[in-house]
Structures are given as C-alpha cells and as structure tokens.
N, C-alpha and C positions, 0 to 999 in steps of 0.2 A: 922472349926475343923481341927487340925493338924494331921499329920500321927502318931505322938506319942500318941495322945489320942485315935485315931481310932484303931490303931493296934500297941501297944508298942513293940511287938516282931519283927514286920517288920521294924519299925524305928530303933531298936537296930541293926538289921542285916545290914541295909543300912549304918549306922554309922560305923560299924565294917569293912565292905567292903571298904568304902572310906578311912579309916585309913590304911588298908592293901595296897590298891593301891597307896596311897601317899608314903608309906614306900618303895614300890618297885620302884617307879619312882624317888625317892630322889637320887641325885647325891652323890656318896661317893668319897672322896678325899684321896689319899694316900700321906703320908708324905715321900718325897724322901730324901735321904742323902744329906748333904751339900757338895758341891764340893769345893776342895781346890782352893784358889786363885793362879793364875799363869799368865804368860804373853800371854795367848791365845788371838788372835784377835776376837774370838767368845766364850766368857766365858760361855755362856749357853749351848754350845755344849759339852755334856758329854756322858758317856756310856749308859745313860738312856735318850731316846729322846721322849718328850711328846709335841705334838703340835696338838690340837684338831681341828684347822681350816686349811683347805686344802690350802688356798691361791689362788690367781688369776693366776694359771698356768695350762696349759693343759686343758683337758676336763674331768670333774668328771664323765661324763656319759660313758667314755671309760672304758672297762673292765680292772680292776687291776690298775687304775690310783692311784698313791701313794701321790700326792701332791708334791709341789716343795720346801717346806721349808727346808727339810733336804739337798737337793741338793744345795740350796743357801748357807746354813751354811758351807757345805763342801768346796764349791768354795771360800767362803770368808776366810776360814781357810788355804787352800793350795795355793790359788792365782795362779792357772795355767794360761798359756797364750793361749793354744789351747786345746779345749775340743771336745771329740767325744761321741755321744750317738748312738750306732749301733742298738738299739732296741727302737726307739723313741716313739712308741705308738702315743699319741695325741700331742706330742711335748712339754712336761712339761720341760725337761731340756733346750730345745731351748728357751722357754719363759723366764726361769730364766736367761740364759746367755744374752739374749737381754736386760733384765732389768739391769744387771750388766755391760753391755758393753764388754762382753767377746766373743771371737771368738768361734763359735760352729759349728760342722758338725754333722748333724743328718740324719738317714736313718732308714727304717723300712721294715718289710716283706710286709706290705701293699703297699709299693712302688716297690716291686719286689726284694728288697735287702735281701739276705740270709746271716745273720751274722755267720751262721755255715758252710758256704762253705769254704773249705781250700783256695780257690783262690778269696774269696769275698773281702778281704781287699787289698787296693793298697799298694804296697811295697814302693812307693815314698812318702807316707805321714805318719808322726808320730805325736804323741800327748802327751801332758803333763798330761792329765787327761781323763779317760774314765769312764763314768757313765753307769751303766747297771742295769735294772730291768727285769730280764728274767722271763719267764713263770715258775710257780711252778708246773712243769710237766703239767698234764691235769686238775688241779684244776679249771682253767678257760680256755675256748677255745677262742683264739684271732682272728685268721685269717682262712679263708677257704683254704689257701695255704697249701698243705700237707707238705711243708718244715718247717712250723711253729713248734717251739719246743713244743707247747701245743698239737700238733697233733701226737706226738710220740706215737706209739702204745704200746710200752713196756718201762719199766724203763731202760732196757739195751740200747735201742735205744736212749732214752732221754739223758742218761749219755754219750753215745758215741758222740752225736752231741754237747752236752754241753761242753765236753772236748775240742772239736775242736774250739768252740767259745772262750773259755778261751785262748787257744793257739793263736788264731787270735789276740785277744786283747793284749796278751803279745808281739807279734811281732810288733804291731802297737804303742806300748809305747816307748817313749824316755827313755834312761837310767835315772833312778830316777823317772820316771813317775808313776802315781798312777792309779789303777783300783779299783773302788768302785762298789760292787755288793750288791744289796738289794735282799735278798732271805728269804723265810720262809719254814719251814718244812710242810709236807703234809701227810694226812692220806687218803690212797686210798682204795677203796672198795675191790680191788683184791690183791694189793701188801702189804696192811697194812700200818703201819707207815713208812714214807720215810724221813730220816734225810737229807734233801737237803742242809742244812747249812753245815753239816759235809762233804758231797760230794763236795760242793763248795770249801772248804779249801783243801781237798785232791787233787782235780784236779788243783787248783791254785799252790799248792806246787810242783806237778808233772811237771808243766809248767815252773818252775824255779822262780816263784814269792815268795816273802816273805811278811808276814803280818807286816804292819808298825805301827799299833796302835790298841787300844782296839776295840772289837766288839761294835757296837752301837745298842742297843736294842730299836727298834722303836715301840711305842705303836700303835696298829692298830685301830685308831679312824675312824669311818665311814665305816667299813667293811660290805659288804652286808650280811655276815653270821650272824652278830649280830642281825639282824631283823627277823631271821627265828626261827621256833620252830621245834625241832628234836624229834623223838620218841626214838631214841637210847640214851644210856648213854655214855658220854665221857668227857675228860678234854679239854675244849676249849682252843685253842691257840689264845692269844690276842696280839701277837707281831710278827714282823719279824726282821731279823738281817742284818745290813749293815756291810760288811767286806771290809776293805781297804787294798789292796795289793800294793807292790812296786816292780818295776823292778830294779834289782841291777845294779849299774853303772859298 
C-alpha cells in the first residue's frame, strides 16, 4: 500500500514540500550585459566579475580568502614586472605570481610585518603593482596580533591605520604603478553601516593616487555568511569592490 492510498493528505504535503525545496535550491542565473569588443588582453575582465570557482590558489580555509582568479586577470591585463602583496594571508597572490612566472614579494601580520607601520616599507624597494585585500574592519578577525587591522577597537582607529597603509603603498609604487584594493562595505552592530569602499577612495585620493579604471564588482561566491540564518531583517551584500589606483608619473 502506498502513502497516497493510506493517507492522501500526507502524500500531498510531502509532494508540496519537495516541490518547494526544489525551487529554493534551484540555481538562478542572471543575464549580464554584453561587453563591447576591444583590444583587452583579458576580454572577460569587465566591471562585473563572476567566477564561482576559487581556483587552486592560497588556502580556502583561511579567513577572508578571496580566490586568485581576479588577481590573475589583473596581472595578465596590466603585465607588471614586480608585485607586492603586503597583506598576504595564505599566499594567494604569491601562488598566482608563481604560476605566471612573475616576481612577487609577499608579507603578512602573521610573519610579524605590520603594513600599517609608517616605517614598515623599505624605501629602497619600489613596485609596479601592489595587490591588497585588507580586513573589512572587524567583520572577520585575522590575527591575534593587536596591530592587525581587524583588531582596531574603533572605526576611527581603523581608518587612521588604514590611511597610513595606503600612504605606505603609495610611497612603494613606481611612477605609473598600480594599487589594487579589494574592499567591501560592512554593517557593524555598534557603528551601523560603514561604507568602507567610499573610505578607501577618499583615503587613496588624499594620498595623491588617482583611479585609473572602472570599479570591478566581484560577486561573493562561497562567502561564509551565505550559509547562515539570521533572525534580523537586512539587505544582504553579495559583492565586494576592487578599485585600481595609479601613482601619477
């Protein structure tokens, strides 16, 4: 005897729940605008960046790891000779550079290097390209070191040290060199909504940099927050922003 003959109401409910679950789990694809054809060496690199697979770079178990595909595409586009990653994390940028055969210097707070120290960068070394994926203030805590940006107790303290970091990067760039910063906005329980992308541009312009191309909106596939259930009501952020600045010649 089947469930439908024994209890038709139960069978109908099971069928209805299965249909609802299937609809919730079904992948929805957005149709993106067509990009104009041009002489770009990386034609798929546009202002909307979608790459659902992280790639074999860095360690996905490391807090805030962003995957290396965007880094790879930027390096293929700008073709720098010497690259710096002063907030290396699990070494994603270093892995990409090794694959491309590009020279890369990487360091991190876990190694004792404080990228926000005014004297932390060597005055004798300059770079064509700097990649940076800083902490989104205290959204994720990275290191136990109190100098880590994610350990900044207040927004004012975070922005003060973040400003110094951008100044350090500006000094370390060669004329015409590029600084790429991947940053996302953050909603803090105490400070409310914090527009960190706006602050990034403000501090970069204060340091004498100019933006050299469009913002790149990177879709946040694999974010840990997407697997959580929240009791509060809010508009989820599903992207972060890569901004590329240039040091004037």
